[in-house]
C-alpha positions in Angstrom: 0.0 0.0 -0.1 3.0 2.2 0.0 4.4 4.0 -3.0 8.1 4.8 -3.5 9.1 8.5 -4.0 12.5 9.6 -5.2 14.0 12.8 -3.9 16.9 14.8 -5.4 18.8 17.7 -3.9 19.4 20.3 -6.7 21.3 23.6 -6.7 18.9 26.5 -6.7 20.0 27.9 -10.1 18.6 28.1 -13.6 18.7 24.8 -15.5 19.2 22.5 -12.4 15.8 21.0 -12.8 16.2 20.3 -16.5 19.0 17.8 -16.2 17.1 15.1 -14.3 13.9 15.8 -16.2 15.8 15.2 -19.5 17.5 12.1 -18.2 14.3 10.6 -17.2 12.6 11.6 -20.5 15.5 10.0 -22.6 15.0 6.8 -20.5 11.3 6.9 -21.2 10.5 7.1 -17.4 7.4 9.1 -16.9 7.0 11.3 -13.9 3.6 10.7 -12.5 3.6 13.5 -10.1 6.2 15.8 -8.4 6.7 18.5 -5.8 9.5 21.0 -5.6 10.6 22.9 -2.5 13.4 25.4 -2.4 15.7 27.3 0.0 18.0 30.1 -0.9 20.8 27.6 -2.1 19.1 24.3 -3.0 15.9 22.7 -3.9 14.3 19.3 -3.4 12.7 17.6 -6.4 10.3 14.9 -5.0 8.6 12.7 -7.6 6.9 9.3 -8.2 7.6 7.2 -11.2 6.4 3.6 -11.9 9.9 2.2 -12.4 11.5 3.8 -9.4 14.5 1.4 -9.2 15.4 2.1 -12.8 15.1 5.9 -12.3 17.1 5.7 -9.1 20.0 3.8 -10.7 20.0 6.1 -13.8 20.1 9.3 -11.6 22.8 7.9 -9.3 25.0 6.9 -12.4 24.7 10.5 -13.5 26.0 11.8 -10.1 22.8 12.6 -8.3 22.2 11.7 -4.7 18.8 10.0 -4.6 16.7 9.3 -1.5 13.8 6.8 -1.5 10.8 7.5 0.7 7.7 5.6 1.3 4.5 7.6 0.5 0.9 6.7 0.9 -1.5 7.6 -2.0 -5.1 8.1 -1.1 -8.0 8.6 -3.5 -10.2 11.5 -2.3 -13.5 13.0 -3.5 -12.9 16.1 -5.6 -15.2 18.3 -3.5 -15.1 20.5 -0.4 -14.2 18.4 2.6 -12.3 15.6 0.7 -9.0 16.4 2.5 -10.7 17.1 5.7 -12.3 13.6 5.7 -8.9 11.9 5.3 -7.3 14.1 8.0 -10.1 13.4 10.4 -9.3 9.7 10.3 -5.8 10.6 11.8 -7.0 13.2 14.5 -6.7 10.9 17.5 -3.5 9.1 16.5 0.1 10.1 16.9 0.6 10.1 13.1 2.0 13.3 11.7 1.8 14.5 8.2 5.3 15.6 7.3 4.2 16.8 3.8 1.8 16.0 1.0 0.9 17.0 -2.5 -2.1 16.3 -4.7 -2.6 15.2 -8.3 -5.4 13.9 -10.5 -5.5 11.0 -12.9 -9.1 10.1 -13.2 -12.0 12.0 -14.6 -14.4 10.6 -12.1 -14.6 13.6 -9.8 -11.7 12.3 -7.7 -8.2 13.3 -6.9 -5.2 11.6 -5.4 -3.2 12.8 -2.4 0.4 11.6 -1.8 1.3 11.8 1.9 4.6 11.4 3.7 3.7 10.3 7.2 6.1 10.0 10.1 4.8 6.4 10.5 3.3 5.2 7.2 2.1 1.8 8.6 0.3 3.4 11.5 -1.3 5.9 9.1 -2.6 3.0 6.9 -3.9 1.2 9.8 -5.8 4.3 11.1 -7.1 5.1 7.7 -8.3 1.6 7.2 -10.3 1.7 10.4 -12.3 4.7 9.0 -12.9 2.8 5.7 -10.1 4.7 3.8 -7.9 2.4 1.7 -4.6 3.6 0.2 -4.2 3.2 -3.5 -1.9 0.3 -4.5 1.0 1.1 -6.7 -0.4 -1.0 -9.6 -3.7 1.0 -9.4 -1.9 4.3 -9.3 0.1 3.6 -12.5 -2.8 2.0 -14.3 -4.7 5.2 -13.8 -1.8 7.1 -15.4 -1.9 5.0 -18.6 1.0 2.8 -17.8 
């Protein structure tokens, strides 16, 4: 029920994001979703691809330091309260949301949220007790046309 995310540290300068994007494109590795955060000197590119092992090996061969993180992807209703419903399932638990980002794949009035929890397994258990089931990797990538 967990999805692998790759993270790269990049210099915060023009063109730094282009290099990994071009490498992945040339290898025909599609970025399903990504998030970019920055500071004055560097940025962090976080992204999900279906063949994460292949992407990791490619980027490491090209000199990037790649970190792999477990994410939990959850399908939510694309309506007011969709996110609140998911978060309410975690209210009385010690689970903390470290960061998250959203994306859409389906045209069925639903979106997807990718969460980084401090304890992914405890988060999955708490969500399931409220009838919220994380999306499996295979379902996630099928929705992306892969």
